[in-house]
N, C-alpha and C positions, 0 to 999 in steps of 0.2 A: 503493501499500500504507500501511495507518495505521501511523504510527511512533511511539517513544517515545525521548526523550532519556534518557540513563543516564550519569552523571559519578562515576566512582570517582577517587582520588586518591593511593594506597597500596595495599600487599599485600593487608591486611585487608578492607580496603572494595570490592578487586577480588574476591576470595572470595565475599563476601556479594553481590555484583552477580549473579555467576556464577550462583549458587544460585537468585537470585530470578528472573533470564530463563529459566532452567532451569523452574522451576515454572509461571511463567506461561505458556509456550509448551507446556505440557502441554494447557491449555484453550484457548489462544489461539494456535495455531502460525502463524497468517497476518500477525501482527504482526511489524514488523521494529524493530529498536533500533541507535542509532547514539550515539557521544560519545567519552567519554574513559575507558580501560581498560588491561587487559594481556592476556596470551594465553588465560586463563581465560576472559574475557569473550568473545573473539574465537572462541576454540573453540565458545561457544555461540552464535553466529552475530551478536554484536553487530559493526557497521562501525563500528572503531576510527579515530575521526580525528587525536588525537593519544594516545601512551604516556603511563601514568600516570606514570612516571618524571619527565615534564616538570612537577608538580605537587609531588612529595616533597620539598619543601624545610622544614625548621623552623628559627625564630628570625627574630627582625628585622634581624641584620647577615647571617645565611646569605640572606635572601631578595633581598636589596639589589641583589646581582648577578644575578638571574634576573629581576627585573621585567621589560625589553624581552619575553622570550621569553613570560611568562606573560599579559601584556597583549594579544600576538599570538595567542596560543589564547583568550582571552577573548572577543576581538574575532571570530575565524573561528568559534566556537560561535556568538555572537550573529547571525552572518548564516547559519548553518546553520538556527535557531531560524525566522530570517524565510523562507526557502526552503521548508524540509519543513513548517513549520507541525506540531510533532508534538502528537498529543492529549495528553499527560502528560510527565512529568520526573521521574526517580528521582535525587535527587543523595544520594551517600554521605559523611557526614563531611567533612573536609577542607572547615570553616568559612568559612577566610578567601578561598577560591574561588567556593564553594558560596552563601554566603547575598548576594554579590553578583551572582552570576547568577540566584538566586532573584528577586530585585528584577527584574530585566529579564524573566524567562519571567512573573512575576505582569502586569508592564505589558502584554505580548503575549497573556495571557488562557489562558496553559499552566499548568495545575494544577501545583503540585509537592508531590510525596511525598517528605520528608527522611528518610532511612533511616539512623540511628546519629545522636542527636543531640549538638550540642555540649555539652561538658560545664561547662555553667552553673552547676551545684551546686558546681564547682571554681572558677572562676574566668570572668570575662569575662562577668559577668550581664546585662550592658547588650546582650548579642545578644538577649536576648529581645524587644526591641523590633522588632528586624530581622524577626524569624522570625515574630511575631504579625503583620507587614505583608505579608511574601510568601510565606509558606510554608502549602500546605493542611492539610497533616496531617503532623505527626510520628510515627516508626516508632521505638519504643525499645528498647534492648535491657536495660536494667536495670530492676525492677520499682520502685524507689523514686522513678523518674523521671518516672513518670507524672502522679503527684500535683502534683509542681513544675510541671509545663508547664499543668496542666490549671487549677491556681489562678492563672493569667497569661493564662487564655482563649485558650489553644491547643488545638486538637484535637489530640490525641495517643493513641497505643496503645502498649502493650505488647507485642510479638510473640514474646518470648521471644528468647534470646541464641544467635545462629547458630552458634557456637562447640559450643553443645550437641549438635548433628547431626553437626559435621564432625570435631571430634577423638575420632578412633578409633584405635587400633593393630592391625596386620595380623598381626603375628606379635611373639612373646615375647622376653625378655632373652637365652636361648640362642642364639637363632637370629640376633640382632643382633650379639652376641658374634663369633659364627662369620663371618658376613658379611664382616665389617670388619677380621676378624683383630685382635681386641681378646684383652688377655689376662682371662681369666675370675677370676685370682686379683688381681686391681688394682680398686680403685675406679675409679669411672668419673664425671667430671664435664664436663657438655655447657655448650659459651656461645652463647648466642642476645644477638650483639651490636645486631642492629638491622637494619633493612631500607632505611635511607637512607643514602646517603653521608657525610653529617653526622655520622652517628651512628657510621659506622665509624671517622672522621677522631678523634672524643672518644673513643670506648670502646675502640679497640682495642690503643692504647699501654698504657694500664694494665691490660688483659687480658694482656697478652702480660708484662709484669711478675707479674703475680699467678700465671701459670702457671709460672715460674721459683721463686719462692719457695714455692709448693705442692707443687711436687717434691721439694724438699727437705725436708719435712715427711712426705710420704704416699707409699705406693706407688700411685701413680695415672697415670691416661691421661686425655686429652682428647678431646672431639669438637666439632666448631664447625658449627652450621647456616649456611650461606651460602644468604642471604634469594633467591628466584626474581629480584626486580628489580637485584639488585647482579651485575656481572660479575666472573668469577675473578680477573682479572689484578687489576682495582682492588683485591679482597681481599687478594688476595697480597702487593701491597705493604707492608702492615702486619704479615706474619707472617715472623718469622726463618728462613732457609732450615735451619737447624740443630733446629728443632722436629720432633724424630723420635717423639716420643709423643704422636701429635695427627693427627685426623682431620679433614678439610672434608667435610661431607655436604651433598648437593646434593637428597637424597630419603631418606625414612625419619625424617623429624626427630621425630616424634610416637613412633616407636620408640626413639628416641636418648633423648628425653627421659624417658619412661616406664623404659628402661632404667637411666638414673642414679642414682646415690647422691645428686647435687647437681647442681644447674642455676643458671649464673651468668646472669641475663636483663635485658636492657634493660626499662624500664617500658614498657609497653604491652600490646598483643595477646598476645606471646609469655606476659607473668604469667599470663593467664587459662587459655591454652592449658596453660602447665605446672601450674598448680592443677588444672584438670581432669583430669589425669593422677595427680594428687595424689603428683607428687616435691617434695619441699622445694628450695626457691629462694632466692638472694638478688638483690634489683632492685637495679637502678643506672641512673643516668641524667646524663649531663653534657651543656651547649650551651656556646655562647661566654659569657664572664663578663660581656659587654655585654648580651647577650639575658636571660641570666641576673637581673643587677641591675634591668635596667627590668622584668622580668615577675614576679618574686617577690614585688612589695608587691600585686599582685593577686590573688595565690592565697589561697582562701578556707577551706582544708582542711589538716590537719595531715601528712596521708598523700598518697604520689604514686602509690604502685601501686593500681591499682584492687581487687587483693584484699584490700588491707589497708581500703581503703576501703568495699567489701561487707561486711568483718567489723565494721567499726565500732571496731578495735582495729588495733594492732600486730601482726600476725603472721609475718611476714615480715621480715626486716631491709632497711633503705634506705639505700643508699649515694649518696647525690644532691649533684652538683655537686662541692665541694672534699673532700667525706668518700669520694668514690668513690678509692681509691687501694689498691695491692696492698698495703700493712700492714693496713688496714681489712678488706680481703677475706677475708686470711690468718685475721684474726682471727673473723671470723663463721663462714669454714668451719671452722675447728678447733672453735667451738662446736656447730655443727650436727652435723658428722660423729662427733663424741665423744660424743655425747649421745643415746641411742637415744629418750629420754622426750622431747627436745623434736622429735625428727624426729616421732614418734607423735603429740604434739599438733598440729604443723602438717598433717599429715596429714589429723587430726581434723576440724581448722578448715575444709581444702580442702572434706571433705565435707559441711560444714556449708552453705559456699558454693553448692556444686552443688545441694543440697536448696530452697535461696533462689530458684536461677533457675529452678525448676520444670521441666515437659517440654514445654514449648510448641513447637512446629517453625517455628523463625522464618521461614525461607525461603518456606514455605506461605503462612504468614500474611501476611508481605510481599506477595507475589504476589495474595493475594485481597484485601488492601487496595488493590491498584493496579487491578486490573479493576474494584471498586467504585467506584475515584476516575473510572476512565475512563466508566463508563456512567451515573454518576449526574452528570455534569458537561455 
């Protein structure tokens, strides 16, 4: 059977990979997929050799303890490429692992379709050299990226943003409040602390402090969205037992965001999801001090949240590294919750971002690009 390698190293990439496989198999059901991913890719028939959690590590310091395992995975994937001789490969985000893998695939004559380009416009522009040498075509999810890659002589196509297809609610605020036993008379704040263990480690202690100070100022209740990649017991280590005014959700995340008065969101995919649902949010992120110090000098942009980057200005507050504190969160919560004009301005900017992203069907376009690559190689 003709096979295709597919590698996704985190939640968002796995969602995009599953959608691509589903669309591809509509026209080419005889093909098989194998690689790295999670449950959603497995449900689409992908043979998962390693779970994506094995690659979901952020930061120079954090990755050191995981290097032996990551090397083992890398060499096993190389062996599988030799044995199975896939017709093509789809590498999704996770550039530290995937760009190295792309070089090996290129040497073995396997075309590489790279879905979700590295943020070379933000930092580590030197990756362009590796991309030019090893990647057959880049599939991009932000319109402005296409010009940047083509200027470097790298084949690239904007396929649309996959979240535009995915981010939808199934029911409204009234039903959500009823389903989770919430108080319709209180404001709702949803927490999106991240999907990696390292993110939970650095974010939850601050968010817990923030919950306590916000409760003293407002009649408010909280929901926390637990990422699929995290185990409940791991998350519970960071949540005090006396948090009564608090719901942990493993489903209905989009309904929670859409029903919220405000969201506290780690930078990343969750920022875009929240913007597409037009709910005001505060962006934050923290990593180890050493990793931050080593990396900050290479960052080429002023803003960290993709929403602010797309807008070309700061439309949502960003609390990064040392600025991520309970007192600063409370300050921004007050500023946004107490001003209807600020809330409306944020929502209007979100609508503009949605318009810029267009109506392209990303998963369909990506599947079509994969098919073209296979039959032209």
